[in-house]
Backbone atoms as SQL, in Angstrom:
CREATE TABLE atoms (id INTEGER PRIMARY KEY, chain TEXT, resi INTEGER, resn TEXT, atom TEXT, x REAL, y REAL, z REAL);
INSERT INTO atoms VALUES
  (1, 'A', 1, 'MET', 'N', -159.609, -23.251, 24.695),
  (2, 'A', 1, 'MET', 'CA', -159.016, -23.493, 23.393),
  (3, 'A', 1, 'MET', 'C', -159.419, -22.421, 22.170),
  (4, 'A', 2, 'VAL', 'N', -158.744, -22.734, 21.303),
  (5, 'A', 2, 'VAL', 'CA', -158.456, -21.413, 20.154),
  (6, 'A', 2, 'VAL', 'C', -159.539, -21.929, 19.169),
  (7, 'A', 3, 'ALA', 'N', -160.469, -21.550, 18.965),
  (8, 'A', 3, 'ALA', 'CA', -161.451, -21.753, 17.429),
  (9, 'A', 3, 'ALA', 'C', -160.225, -21.130, 16.388),
  (10, 'A', 4, 'LYS', 'N', -160.917, -22.045, 15.534),
  (11, 'A', 4, 'LYS', 'CA', -160.223, -21.967, 13.712),
  (12, 'A', 4, 'LYS', 'C', -161.321, -21.147, 13.039),
  (13, 'A', 5, 'VAL', 'N', -161.424, -20.341, 12.546),
  (14, 'A', 5, 'VAL', 'CA', -162.541, -19.340, 11.470),
  (15, 'A', 5, 'VAL', 'C', -162.425, -20.176, 9.914),
  (16, 'A', 6, 'ILE', 'N', -162.697, -20.546, 9.501),
  (17, 'A', 6, 'ILE', 'CA', -162.833, -20.720, 8.194),
  (18, 'A', 6, 'ILE', 'C', -163.684, -19.855, 7.272),
  (19, 'A', 7, 'LEU', 'N', -163.192, -18.469, 6.446),
  (20, 'A', 7, 'LEU', 'CA', -163.576, -17.956, 6.003),
  (21, 'A', 7, 'LEU', 'C', -163.948, -18.468, 4.210),
  (22, 'A', 8, 'ASN', 'N', -164.882, -17.924, 3.770),
  (23, 'A', 8, 'ASN', 'CA', -164.780, -17.718, 2.343),
  (24, 'A', 8, 'ASN', 'C', -165.517, -16.817, 1.763),
  (25, 'A', 9, 'PRO', 'N', -164.116, -16.032, 1.476),
  (26, 'A', 9, 'PRO', 'CA', -164.350, -14.363, 1.266),
  (27, 'A', 9, 'PRO', 'C', -165.195, -14.326, -0.231),
  (28, 'A', 10, 'TYR', 'N', -165.029, -15.580, -0.672),
  (29, 'A', 10, 'TYR', 'CA', -166.113, -15.374, -2.383),
  (30, 'A', 10, 'TYR', 'C', -167.382, -15.618, -1.751),
  (31, 'A', 11, 'ALA', 'N', -168.314, -15.958, -0.903),
  (32, 'A', 11, 'ALA', 'CA', -169.529, -16.748, -0.601),
  (33, 'A', 11, 'ALA', 'C', -170.150, -15.217, -1.070),
  (34, 'A', 12, 'HIS', 'N', -170.853, -15.159, -1.094),
  (35, 'A', 12, 'HIS', 'CA', -172.120, -14.431, -1.263),
  (36, 'A', 12, 'HIS', 'C', -171.621, -13.171, -2.465),
  (37, 'A', 13, 'ARG', 'N', -171.170, -13.825, -3.221),
  (38, 'A', 13, 'ARG', 'CA', -170.576, -12.541, -4.504),
  (39, 'A', 13, 'ARG', 'C', -169.583, -11.767, -4.112),
  (40, 'A', 14, 'TRP', 'N', -168.490, -12.108, -3.391),
  (41, 'A', 14, 'TRP', 'CA', -167.520, -11.399, -2.163),
  (42, 'A', 14, 'TRP', 'C', -167.647, -10.692, -1.490),
  (43, 'A', 15, 'LYS', 'N', -169.278, -10.405, -1.193),
  (44, 'A', 15, 'LYS', 'CA', -169.506, -9.790, -0.033),
  (45, 'A', 15, 'LYS', 'C', -169.377, -10.514, 1.567),
  (46, 'A', 16, 'ALA', 'N', -168.946, -11.522, 1.720),
  (47, 'A', 16, 'ALA', 'CA', -168.322, -12.212, 2.512),
  (48, 'A', 16, 'ALA', 'C', -167.095, -11.465, 2.821),
  (49, 'A', 17, 'GLN', 'N', -165.921, -11.325, 1.891),
  (50, 'A', 17, 'GLN', 'CA', -164.637, -10.710, 2.538),
  (51, 'A', 17, 'GLN', 'C', -164.987, -9.380, 3.006),
  (52, 'A', 18, 'ALA', 'N', -165.936, -8.491, 2.720),
  (53, 'A', 18, 'ALA', 'CA', -166.292, -7.053, 2.898),
  (54, 'A', 18, 'ALA', 'C', -167.218, -7.327, 4.253),
  (55, 'A', 19, 'LEU', 'N', -168.228, -8.369, 4.867),
  (56, 'A', 19, 'LEU', 'CA', -168.436, -8.257, 6.143),
  (57, 'A', 19, 'LEU', 'C', -167.068, -9.143, 7.135),
  (58, 'A', 20, 'TRP', 'N', -166.216, -9.740, 7.090),
  (59, 'A', 20, 'TRP', 'CA', -165.109, -10.249, 7.715),
  (60, 'A', 20, 'TRP', 'C', -165.049, -9.450, 8.875),
  (61, 'A', 21, 'PRO', 'N', -164.727, -7.637, 8.731),
  (62, 'A', 21, 'PRO', 'CA', -164.500, -6.815, 9.959),
  (63, 'A', 21, 'PRO', 'C', -165.735, -7.118, 10.998),
  (64, 'A', 22, 'GLN', 'N', -166.907, -7.283, 10.467),
  (65, 'A', 22, 'GLN', 'CA', -167.823, -6.913, 11.515),
  (66, 'A', 22, 'GLN', 'C', -167.273, -8.413, 12.464),
  (67, 'A', 23, 'VAL', 'N', -167.791, -9.669, 11.287),
  (68, 'A', 23, 'VAL', 'CA', -167.261, -10.791, 12.243),
  (69, 'A', 23, 'VAL', 'C', -166.224, -10.871, 13.085),
  (70, 'A', 24, 'GLU', 'N', -164.915, -10.582, 13.197),
  (71, 'A', 24, 'GLU', 'CA', -164.064, -10.273, 13.804),
  (72, 'A', 24, 'GLU', 'C', -164.503, -9.427, 15.315),
  (73, 'A', 25, 'THR', 'N', -165.006, -7.927, 14.518),
  (74, 'A', 25, 'THR', 'CA', -165.260, -7.709, 15.759),
  (75, 'A', 25, 'THR', 'C', -165.888, -8.190, 17.114),
  (76, 'A', 26, 'GLU', 'N', -166.729, -9.309, 16.178),
  (77, 'A', 26, 'GLU', 'CA', -168.526, -9.713, 16.851),
  (78, 'A', 26, 'GLU', 'C', -167.680, -10.510, 17.861),
  (79, 'A', 27, 'LEU', 'N', -166.573, -11.545, 17.000),
  (80, 'A', 27, 'LEU', 'CA', -166.050, -13.038, 17.617),
  (81, 'A', 27, 'LEU', 'C', -165.447, -11.726, 19.413),
  (82, 'A', 28, 'ASN', 'N', -164.109, -10.340, 19.006),
  (83, 'A', 28, 'ASN', 'CA', -163.588, -9.978, 20.157),
  (84, 'A', 28, 'ASN', 'C', -164.298, -9.828, 20.664),
  (85, 'A', 29, 'LEU', 'N', -164.913, -8.963, 20.389),
  (86, 'A', 29, 'LEU', 'CA', -166.166, -9.000, 21.833),
  (87, 'A', 29, 'LEU', 'C', -166.817, -9.654, 22.487),
  (88, 'A', 30, 'ALA', 'N', -167.071, -10.724, 21.771),
  (89, 'A', 30, 'ALA', 'CA', -167.482, -12.120, 22.788),
  (90, 'A', 30, 'ALA', 'C', -166.240, -12.998, 23.533),
  (91, 'A', 31, 'GLY', 'N', -165.479, -12.155, 23.424),
  (92, 'A', 31, 'GLY', 'CA', -164.590, -13.225, 23.848),
  (93, 'A', 31, 'GLY', 'C', -163.932, -14.305, 23.330),
  (94, 'A', 32, 'VAL', 'N', -164.109, -15.151, 22.239),
  (95, 'A', 32, 'VAL', 'CA', -164.180, -15.905, 21.366),
  (96, 'A', 32, 'VAL', 'C', -162.553, -15.577, 20.652),
  (97, 'A', 33, 'LYS', 'N', -161.633, -16.861, 21.468),
  (98, 'A', 33, 'LYS', 'CA', -159.890, -16.483, 20.816),
  (99, 'A', 33, 'LYS', 'C', -160.097, -17.578, 19.582),
  (100, 'A', 34, 'PHE', 'N', -159.238, -16.836, 18.526),
  (101, 'A', 34, 'PHE', 'CA', -159.846, -18.104, 16.970),
  (102, 'A', 34, 'PHE', 'C', -158.260, -17.312, 16.281),
  (103, 'A', 35, 'GLU', 'N', -157.866, -18.364, 15.383),
  (104, 'A', 35, 'GLU', 'CA', -156.846, -18.258, 14.510),
  (105, 'A', 35, 'GLU', 'C', -158.028, -18.114, 12.822),
  (106, 'A', 36, 'LEU', 'N', -157.479, -17.065, 12.388),
  (107, 'A', 36, 'LEU', 'CA', -158.444, -17.276, 11.019),
  (108, 'A', 36, 'LEU', 'C', -157.678, -18.174, 9.668),
  (109, 'A', 37, 'ALA', 'N', -158.667, -18.970, 8.995),
  (110, 'A', 37, 'ALA', 'CA', -157.909, -18.833, 8.060),
  (111, 'A', 37, 'ALA', 'C', -158.629, -19.009, 6.298),
  (112, 'A', 38, 'VAL', 'N', -157.833, -18.346, 5.472),
  (113, 'A', 38, 'VAL', 'CA', -159.226, -17.666, 4.443),
  (114, 'A', 38, 'VAL', 'C', -158.799, -18.698, 3.265),
  (115, 'A', 39, 'SER', 'N', -159.914, -19.356, 2.784),
  (116, 'A', 39, 'SER', 'CA', -159.917, -20.109, 1.353),
  (117, 'A', 39, 'SER', 'C', -159.388, -18.479, 0.552),
  (118, 'A', 40, 'GLU', 'N', -158.356, -19.577, -0.492),
  (119, 'A', 40, 'GLU', 'CA', -157.387, -19.110, -1.251),
  (120, 'A', 40, 'GLU', 'C', -158.165, -19.294, -3.128),
  (121, 'A', 41, 'ARG', 'N', -159.032, -20.464, -2.913),
  (122, 'A', 41, 'ARG', 'CA', -158.710, -21.578, -4.120),
  (123, 'A', 41, 'ARG', 'C', -160.140, -22.339, -4.118),
  (124, 'A', 42, 'ARG', 'N', -160.117, -23.096, -5.318),
  (125, 'A', 42, 'ARG', 'CA', -161.193, -23.845, -5.226),
  (126, 'A', 42, 'ARG', 'C', -160.640, -25.251, -4.403),
  (127, 'A', 43, 'GLY', 'N', -161.125, -25.729, -3.382),
  (128, 'A', 43, 'GLY', 'CA', -160.942, -26.749, -2.891),
  (129, 'A', 43, 'GLY', 'C', -160.469, -26.691, -1.760),
  (130, 'A', 44, 'HIS', 'N', -159.917, -25.061, -1.653),
  (131, 'A', 44, 'HIS', 'CA', -159.027, -25.014, -0.148),
  (132, 'A', 44, 'HIS', 'C', -159.682, -24.974, 0.978),
  (133, 'A', 45, 'LEU', 'N', -161.019, -25.219, 0.805),
  (134, 'A', 45, 'LEU', 'CA', -162.183, -24.575, 2.103),
  (135, 'A', 45, 'LEU', 'C', -162.123, -26.261, 2.825),
  (136, 'A', 46, 'THR', 'N', -161.623, -27.453, 2.131),
  (137, 'A', 46, 'THR', 'CA', -161.874, -28.386, 2.307),
  (138, 'A', 46, 'THR', 'C', -160.270, -28.986, 2.962),
  (139, 'A', 47, 'GLU', 'N', -159.684, -28.525, 1.944),
  (140, 'A', 47, 'GLU', 'CA', -158.019, -28.414, 2.785),
  (141, 'A', 47, 'GLU', 'C', -157.963, -28.244, 4.118),
  (142, 'A', 48, 'ILE', 'N', -158.704, -26.915, 4.405),
  (143, 'A', 48, 'ILE', 'CA', -157.948, -25.813, 5.689),
  (144, 'A', 48, 'ILE', 'C', -158.959, -26.817, 6.617),
  (145, 'A', 49, 'ALA', 'N', -160.068, -27.309, 6.664),
  (146, 'A', 49, 'ALA', 'CA', -161.090, -27.980, 7.341),
  (147, 'A', 49, 'ALA', 'C', -160.346, -29.154, 8.016),
  (148, 'A', 50, 'TYR', 'N', -159.820, -30.158, 6.992),
  (149, 'A', 50, 'TYR', 'CA', -159.171, -31.128, 7.191),
  (150, 'A', 50, 'TYR', 'C', -158.263, -31.341, 8.344),
  (151, 'A', 51, 'GLU', 'N', -157.067, -29.834, 7.720),
  (152, 'A', 51, 'GLU', 'CA', -155.805, -29.841, 8.781),
  (153, 'A', 51, 'GLU', 'C', -156.569, -28.698, 10.383),
  (154, 'A', 52, 'SER', 'N', -157.606, -28.810, 10.085),
  (155, 'A', 52, 'SER', 'CA', -158.253, -27.769, 11.194),
  (156, 'A', 52, 'SER', 'C', -158.196, -28.681, 12.486),
  (157, 'A', 53, 'ALA', 'N', -158.872, -30.140, 11.450),
  (158, 'A', 53, 'ALA', 'CA', -159.203, -31.104, 12.624),
  (159, 'A', 53, 'ALA', 'C', -158.175, -31.590, 12.780),
  (160, 'A', 54, 'GLY', 'N', -156.959, -32.263, 12.156),
  (161, 'A', 54, 'GLY', 'CA', -156.132, -32.747, 12.572),
  (162, 'A', 54, 'GLY', 'C', -155.377, -32.234, 13.371),
  (163, 'A', 55, 'ALA', 'N', -155.465, -30.585, 13.771),
  (164, 'A', 55, 'ALA', 'CA', -154.287, -29.965, 14.447),
  (165, 'A', 55, 'ALA', 'C', -155.208, -29.738, 15.491),
  (166, 'A', 56, 'GLY', 'N', -156.613, -30.378, 15.999),
  (167, 'A', 56, 'GLY', 'CA', -157.138, -29.797, 17.142),
  (168, 'A', 56, 'GLY', 'C', -157.742, -28.652, 17.307),
  (169, 'A', 57, 'PHE', 'N', -158.271, -28.097, 16.500),
  (170, 'A', 57, 'PHE', 'CA', -158.842, -26.697, 16.766),
  (171, 'A', 57, 'PHE', 'C', -160.094, -27.070, 17.254),
  (172, 'A', 58, 'SER', 'N', -160.921, -26.885, 18.039),
  (173, 'A', 58, 'SER', 'CA', -162.063, -26.285, 18.835),
  (174, 'A', 58, 'SER', 'C', -162.314, -25.122, 19.492),
  (175, 'A', 59, 'PRO', 'N', -163.487, -24.800, 18.714),
  (176, 'A', 59, 'PRO', 'CA', -164.087, -25.139, 17.867),
  (177, 'A', 59, 'PRO', 'C', -164.120, -25.431, 16.425),
  (178, 'A', 60, 'ILE', 'N', -164.529, -25.605, 14.767),
  (179, 'A', 60, 'ILE', 'CA', -163.887, -25.133, 14.070),
  (180, 'A', 60, 'ILE', 'C', -165.283, -24.516, 13.173),
  (181, 'A', 61, 'LEU', 'N', -164.822, -23.078, 13.027),
  (182, 'A', 61, 'LEU', 'CA', -166.204, -22.009, 12.817),
  (183, 'A', 61, 'LEU', 'C', -166.103, -21.729, 10.990),
  (184, 'A', 62, 'ILE', 'N', -167.038, -22.304, 10.660),
  (185, 'A', 62, 'ILE', 'CA', -167.748, -21.891, 9.230),
  (186, 'A', 62, 'ILE', 'C', -168.093, -20.735, 8.692),
  (187, 'A', 63, 'ALA', 'N', -167.428, -20.004, 8.239),
  (188, 'A', 63, 'ALA', 'CA', -168.186, -18.327, 7.456),
  (189, 'A', 63, 'ALA', 'C', -167.756, -18.553, 6.362),
  (190, 'A', 64, 'GLY', 'N', -169.238, -18.703, 6.255),
  (191, 'A', 64, 'GLY', 'CA', -169.758, -18.223, 4.503),
  (192, 'A', 64, 'GLY', 'C', -171.428, -18.638, 3.912),
  (193, 'A', 65, 'GLY', 'N', -171.582, -19.442, 3.242),
  (194, 'A', 65, 'GLY', 'CA', -172.545, -19.882, 2.366),
  (195, 'A', 65, 'GLY', 'C', -172.581, -21.226, 2.697),
  (196, 'A', 66, 'ASP', 'N', -173.874, -21.431, 1.682),
  (197, 'A', 66, 'ASP', 'CA', -174.487, -23.376, 2.082),
  (198, 'A', 66, 'ASP', 'C', -173.369, -23.861, 0.773),
  (199, 'A', 67, 'GLY', 'N', -172.558, -22.641, 0.389),
  (200, 'A', 67, 'GLY', 'CA', -170.845, -23.844, -0.906),
  (201, 'A', 67, 'GLY', 'C', -170.247, -24.390, 0.351),
  (202, 'A', 68, 'THR', 'N', -169.538, -22.948, 1.044),
  (203, 'A', 68, 'THR', 'CA', -168.888, -22.863, 1.653),
  (204, 'A', 68, 'THR', 'C', -169.180, -24.580, 2.954),
  (205, 'A', 69, 'ILE', 'N', -170.422, -24.753, 3.564),
  (206, 'A', 69, 'ILE', 'CA', -170.659, -25.731, 4.592),
  (207, 'A', 69, 'ILE', 'C', -170.459, -27.103, 3.525),
  (208, 'A', 70, 'GLY', 'N', -170.451, -26.801, 2.398),
  (209, 'A', 70, 'GLY', 'CA', -170.573, -28.512, 1.916),
  (210, 'A', 70, 'GLY', 'C', -168.778, -28.686, 1.365),
  (211, 'A', 71, 'GLU', 'N', -168.282, -27.937, 1.386),
  (212, 'A', 71, 'GLU', 'CA', -166.305, -27.989, 0.994),
  (213, 'A', 71, 'GLU', 'C', -165.865, -28.532, 2.320),
  (214, 'A', 72, 'ALA', 'N', -166.309, -27.743, 3.401),
  (215, 'A', 72, 'ALA', 'CA', -165.705, -27.472, 4.544),
  (216, 'A', 72, 'ALA', 'C', -165.846, -29.072, 5.488),
  (217, 'A', 73, 'VAL', 'N', -167.846, -29.642, 4.881),
  (218, 'A', 73, 'VAL', 'CA', -167.815, -31.016, 5.435),
  (219, 'A', 73, 'VAL', 'C', -167.498, -31.923, 5.258),
  (220, 'A', 74, 'ASN', 'N', -166.751, -31.896, 3.474),
  (221, 'A', 74, 'ASN', 'CA', -166.268, -33.011, 3.192),
  (222, 'A', 74, 'ASN', 'C', -164.394, -33.059, 3.881),
  (223, 'A', 75, 'GLY', 'N', -163.953, -31.881, 3.991),
  (224, 'A', 75, 'GLY', 'CA', -162.620, -31.934, 4.661),
  (225, 'A', 75, 'GLY', 'C', -162.924, -32.543, 5.995),
  (226, 'A', 76, 'LEU', 'N', -163.678, -31.960, 6.657),
  (227, 'A', 76, 'LEU', 'CA', -163.851, -32.844, 8.207),
  (228, 'A', 76, 'LEU', 'C', -164.574, -34.000, 8.017),
  (229, 'A', 77, 'ALA', 'N', -165.047, -34.764, 7.149),
  (230, 'A', 77, 'ALA', 'CA', -165.836, -36.324, 7.113),
  (231, 'A', 77, 'ALA', 'C', -164.107, -36.681, 6.448),
  (232, 'A', 78, 'ARG', 'N', -163.460, -36.248, 5.871),
  (233, 'A', 78, 'ARG', 'CA', -162.178, -36.889, 5.338),
  (234, 'A', 78, 'ARG', 'C', -161.131, -36.989, 6.385),
  (235, 'A', 79, 'ALA', 'N', -161.259, -36.335, 7.386),
  (236, 'A', 79, 'ALA', 'CA', -160.913, -35.982, 8.663),
  (237, 'A', 79, 'ALA', 'C', -161.097, -37.408, 9.551),
  (238, 'A', 80, 'LEU', 'N', -162.340, -37.724, 9.359),
  (239, 'A', 80, 'LEU', 'CA', -163.167, -38.364, 10.362),
  (240, 'A', 80, 'LEU', 'C', -162.143, -39.952, 10.615),
  (241, 'A', 81, 'PRO', 'N', -161.729, -40.540, 10.253),
  (242, 'A', 81, 'PRO', 'CA', -161.173, -41.789, 10.478),
  (243, 'A', 81, 'PRO', 'C', -160.006, -41.284, 11.605),
  (244, 'A', 82, 'SER', 'N', -159.525, -40.239, 11.607),
  (245, 'A', 82, 'SER', 'CA', -158.689, -40.224, 12.639),
  (246, 'A', 82, 'SER', 'C', -159.312, -40.106, 13.993),
  (247, 'A', 83, 'PHE', 'N', -160.782, -40.318, 13.742),
  (248, 'A', 83, 'PHE', 'CA', -161.390, -40.001, 14.832),
  (249, 'A', 83, 'PHE', 'C', -162.007, -40.661, 15.376),
  (250, 'A', 84, 'ASN', 'N', -162.242, -40.982, 17.027),
  (251, 'A', 84, 'ASN', 'CA', -163.609, -42.129, 16.810),
  (252, 'A', 84, 'ASN', 'C', -164.854, -41.338, 17.436),
  (253, 'A', 85, 'ASN', 'N', -165.133, -39.991, 17.710),
  (254, 'A', 85, 'ASN', 'CA', -166.467, -39.561, 18.605),
  (255, 'A', 85, 'ASN', 'C', -166.500, -38.620, 17.480),
  (256, 'A', 86, 'GLY', 'N', -166.670, -38.637, 15.947),
  (257, 'A', 86, 'GLY', 'CA', -166.934, -37.157, 15.318),
  (258, 'A', 86, 'GLY', 'C', -165.868, -36.300, 15.315),
  (259, 'A', 87, 'ILE', 'N', -166.131, -35.096, 14.957),
  (260, 'A', 87, 'ILE', 'CA', -165.342, -33.664, 14.563),
  (261, 'A', 87, 'ILE', 'C', -166.125, -32.984, 15.595),
  (262, 'A', 88, 'GLY', 'N', -165.825, -31.849, 15.779),
  (263, 'A', 88, 'GLY', 'CA', -166.088, -30.790, 16.524),
  (264, 'A', 88, 'GLY', 'C', -165.792, -30.001, 17.588),
  (265, 'A', 89, 'PRO', 'N', -166.295, -29.447, 18.305),
  (266, 'A', 89, 'PRO', 'CA', -167.545, -28.846, 17.686),
  (267, 'A', 89, 'PRO', 'C', -167.350, -27.786, 16.671),
  (268, 'A', 90, 'VAL', 'N', -168.309, -27.924, 15.779),
  (269, 'A', 90, 'VAL', 'CA', -168.301, -26.909, 14.473),
  (270, 'A', 90, 'VAL', 'C', -169.809, -26.325, 14.606),
  (271, 'A', 91, 'GLY', 'N', -169.059, -24.554, 13.960),
  (272, 'A', 91, 'GLY', 'CA', -169.858, -23.614, 14.130),
  (273, 'A', 91, 'GLY', 'C', -170.158, -23.286, 12.867),
  (274, 'A', 92, 'PHE', 'N', -171.551, -22.089, 12.788),
  (275, 'A', 92, 'PHE', 'CA', -171.518, -21.444, 11.170),
  (276, 'A', 92, 'PHE', 'C', -171.743, -20.029, 11.329),
  (277, 'A', 93, 'ILE', 'N', -170.967, -19.434, 10.856),
  (278, 'A', 93, 'ILE', 'CA', -171.631, -18.049, 10.506),
  (279, 'A', 93, 'ILE', 'C', -172.071, -17.730, 9.498),
  (280, 'A', 94, 'PRO', 'N', -173.401, -17.536, 8.947),
  (281, 'A', 94, 'PRO', 'CA', -173.805, -17.349, 7.568),
  (282, 'A', 94, 'PRO', 'C', -173.941, -16.020, 7.416),
  (283, 'A', 95, 'LEU', 'N', -172.901, -16.344, 6.121),
  (284, 'A', 95, 'LEU', 'CA', -172.386, -14.829, 5.124),
  (285, 'A', 95, 'LEU', 'C', -172.307, -14.953, 3.901),
  (286, 'A', 96, 'GLY', 'N', -173.425, -16.635, 3.637),
  (287, 'A', 96, 'GLY', 'CA', -173.967, -16.531, 1.938),
  (288, 'A', 96, 'GLY', 'C', -174.988, -15.577, 1.319),
  (289, 'A', 97, 'THR', 'N', -175.191, -16.261, 0.628),
  (290, 'A', 97, 'THR', 'CA', -176.781, -15.811, -0.450),
  (291, 'A', 97, 'THR', 'C', -178.045, -15.986, 0.364),
  (292, 'A', 98, 'ALA', 'N', -178.180, -17.185, 0.367),
  (293, 'A', 98, 'ALA', 'CA', -179.332, -18.062, 0.626),
  (294, 'A', 98, 'ALA', 'C', -179.431, -18.439, 2.039),
  (295, 'A', 99, 'ASN', 'N', -178.251, -18.779, 2.283),
  (296, 'A', 99, 'ASN', 'CA', -178.123, -19.312, 3.813),
  (297, 'A', 99, 'ASN', 'C', -179.483, -20.148, 4.272),
  (298, 'A', 100, 'ASP', 'N', -179.117, -21.135, 3.046),
  (299, 'A', 100, 'ASP', 'CA', -180.533, -22.045, 3.311),
  (300, 'A', 100, 'ASP', 'C', -180.487, -23.359, 4.479),
  (301, 'A', 101, 'PHE', 'N', -178.612, -23.475, 4.795),
  (302, 'A', 101, 'PHE', 'CA', -178.290, -24.394, 5.828),
  (303, 'A', 101, 'PHE', 'C', -178.827, -23.481, 7.150),
  (304, 'A', 102, 'ALA', 'N', -178.376, -22.702, 7.516),
  (305, 'A', 102, 'ALA', 'CA', -179.104, -21.557, 8.148),
  (306, 'A', 102, 'ALA', 'C', -181.005, -22.081, 8.567),
  (307, 'A', 103, 'HIS', 'N', -180.925, -21.254, 7.606),
  (308, 'A', 103, 'HIS', 'CA', -182.871, -21.312, 7.616),
  (309, 'A', 103, 'HIS', 'C', -183.307, -22.805, 7.855),
  (310, 'A', 104, 'ASN', 'N', -182.742, -23.912, 7.692),
  (311, 'A', 104, 'ASN', 'CA', -183.221, -25.343, 8.001),
  (312, 'A', 104, 'ASN', 'C', -183.196, -25.504, 8.996),
  (313, 'A', 105, 'LEU', 'N', -182.027, -25.067, 9.766),
  (314, 'A', 105, 'LEU', 'CA', -182.195, -25.561, 10.899),
  (315, 'A', 105, 'LEU', 'C', -182.308, -24.539, 12.185),
  (316, 'A', 106, 'ALA', 'N', -182.889, -23.431, 11.552),
  (317, 'A', 106, 'ALA', 'CA', -183.207, -22.422, 12.482),
  (318, 'A', 106, 'ALA', 'C', -181.856, -21.790, 13.221),
  (319, 'A', 107, 'LEU', 'N', -181.100, -21.425, 12.844),
  (320, 'A', 107, 'LEU', 'CA', -179.699, -21.079, 12.872),
  (321, 'A', 107, 'LEU', 'C', -179.938, -19.247, 12.977),
  (322, 'A', 108, 'PRO', 'N', -179.230, -18.656, 13.638),
  (323, 'A', 108, 'PRO', 'CA', -179.421, -17.183, 12.864),
  (324, 'A', 108, 'PRO', 'C', -178.685, -16.839, 12.021),
  (325, 'A', 109, 'LEU', 'N', -179.516, -15.836, 11.608),
  (326, 'A', 109, 'LEU', 'CA', -178.836, -15.157, 10.180),
  (327, 'A', 109, 'LEU', 'C', -178.396, -13.942, 10.181),
  (328, 'A', 110, 'ASP', 'N', -178.098, -13.539, 11.148),
  (329, 'A', 110, 'ASP', 'CA', -177.373, -12.322, 11.356),
  (330, 'A', 110, 'ASP', 'C', -175.758, -12.581, 12.199),
  (331, 'A', 111, 'ILE', 'N', -174.816, -11.828, 12.047),
  (332, 'A', 111, 'ILE', 'CA', -173.472, -12.149, 12.279),
  (333, 'A', 111, 'ILE', 'C', -173.493, -12.306, 13.967),
  (334, 'A', 112, 'PRO', 'N', -174.037, -10.789, 14.610),
  (335, 'A', 112, 'PRO', 'CA', -173.845, -10.651, 15.872),
  (336, 'A', 112, 'PRO', 'C', -175.154, -12.020, 16.477),
  (337, 'A', 113, 'GLY', 'N', -176.223, -12.627, 16.458),
  (338, 'A', 113, 'GLY', 'CA', -176.873, -13.503, 16.717),
  (339, 'A', 113, 'GLY', 'C', -176.039, -14.968, 16.473),
  (340, 'A', 114, 'ALA', 'N', -175.550, -15.302, 15.817),
  (341, 'A', 114, 'ALA', 'CA', -174.668, -16.219, 15.537),
  (342, 'A', 114, 'ALA', 'C', -173.516, -16.428, 16.114),
  (343, 'A', 115, 'VAL', 'N', -172.482, -15.191, 16.482),
  (344, 'A', 115, 'VAL', 'CA', -171.314, -15.408, 17.532),
  (345, 'A', 115, 'VAL', 'C', -171.863, -15.912, 18.881),
  (346, 'A', 116, 'GLN', 'N', -172.817, -14.525, 18.837),
  (347, 'A', 116, 'GLN', 'CA', -173.712, -15.712, 20.536),
  (348, 'A', 116, 'GLN', 'C', -174.069, -16.440, 20.963),
  (349, 'A', 117, 'ARG', 'N', -174.630, -17.429, 19.375),
  (350, 'A', 117, 'ARG', 'CA', -174.941, -18.276, 19.749),
  (351, 'A', 117, 'ARG', 'C', -173.744, -19.764, 19.797),
  (352, 'A', 118, 'ILE', 'N', -172.322, -19.128, 19.410),
  (353, 'A', 118, 'ILE', 'CA', -171.067, -19.760, 19.122),
  (354, 'A', 118, 'ILE', 'C', -170.925, -19.759, 20.945),
  (355, 'A', 119, 'LYS', 'N', -170.825, -18.034, 21.233),
  (356, 'A', 119, 'LYS', 'CA', -170.381, -17.961, 22.481),
  (357, 'A', 119, 'LYS', 'C', -171.106, -18.875, 23.102),
  (358, 'A', 120, 'ALA', 'N', -171.905, -19.215, 23.443),
  (359, 'A', 120, 'ALA', 'CA', -173.195, -19.463, 24.439),
  (360, 'A', 120, 'ALA', 'C', -172.703, -21.247, 24.556),
  (361, 'A', 121, 'GLY', 'N', -172.208, -21.858, 23.195),
  (362, 'A', 121, 'GLY', 'CA', -172.089, -23.019, 23.330),
  (363, 'A', 121, 'GLY', 'C', -173.013, -23.822, 22.375),
  (364, 'A', 122, 'HIS', 'N', -173.705, -23.389, 21.840),
  (365, 'A', 122, 'HIS', 'CA', -174.751, -23.926, 21.050),
  (366, 'A', 122, 'HIS', 'C', -174.181, -23.924, 19.802),
  (367, 'A', 123, 'ILE', 'N', -173.010, -25.098, 19.748),
  (368, 'A', 123, 'ILE', 'CA', -172.773, -25.487, 18.252),
  (369, 'A', 123, 'ILE', 'C', -172.246, -27.136, 18.752),
  (370, 'A', 124, 'ASN', 'N', -172.163, -27.506, 17.303),
  (371, 'A', 124, 'ASN', 'CA', -172.717, -29.211, 17.677),
  (372, 'A', 124, 'ASN', 'C', -171.338, -30.173, 17.002),
  (373, 'A', 125, 'THR', 'N', -171.157, -31.541, 17.417),
  (374, 'A', 125, 'THR', 'CA', -170.279, -32.232, 16.853),
  (375, 'A', 125, 'THR', 'C', -170.950, -33.081, 15.663),
  (376, 'A', 126, 'LEU', 'N', -170.285, -33.187, 14.619),
  (377, 'A', 126, 'LEU', 'CA', -170.511, -33.604, 13.310),
  (378, 'A', 126, 'LEU', 'C', -170.485, -35.054, 13.536),
  (379, 'A', 127, 'THR', 'N', -171.114, -35.653, 12.979),
  (380, 'A', 127, 'THR', 'CA', -171.094, -37.178, 13.218),
  (381, 'A', 127, 'THR', 'C', -171.516, -37.639, 11.661),
  (382, 'A', 128, 'PHE', 'N', -170.894, -38.592, 10.808),
  (383, 'A', 128, 'PHE', 'CA', -171.331, -39.440, 9.569),
  (384, 'A', 128, 'PHE', 'C', -171.436, -40.803, 10.212),
  (385, 'A', 129, 'ALA', 'N', -172.252, -41.130, 9.046),
  (386, 'A', 129, 'ALA', 'CA', -173.118, -42.360, 9.049),
  (387, 'A', 129, 'ALA', 'C', -171.567, -43.343, 8.195),
  (388, 'A', 130, 'ARG', 'N', -171.546, -44.065, 8.478),
  (389, 'A', 130, 'ARG', 'CA', -170.142, -45.534, 7.983),
  (390, 'A', 130, 'ARG', 'C', -170.829, -46.207, 7.016);
């Protein structure tokens, strides 16, 4: 299957955009086939996540910071009524300033570590309480 990478270039005060070549290299080295979607405006991450879930991309990889996750999860939650067993799998590549989400879940904070975790299949399905 082909992964959808949702990149927020604005994360970490535009540093995420500068980190993208390293992410791309690591994904390629790990053999992860992917299609990239780059956020272009406020609310675009939500749209991309919603469309990616509907298009059947698996996994959906969120590359950015804590705000990126919030916006992307909103899009995935909006897509949820179309799915009976949750959305996913979903992975995270931390490119933000604080990366509290990754810290709190004890996820790798470095790009190679995050990509190796994704390659190994350590990604989760999102479920939402109704």
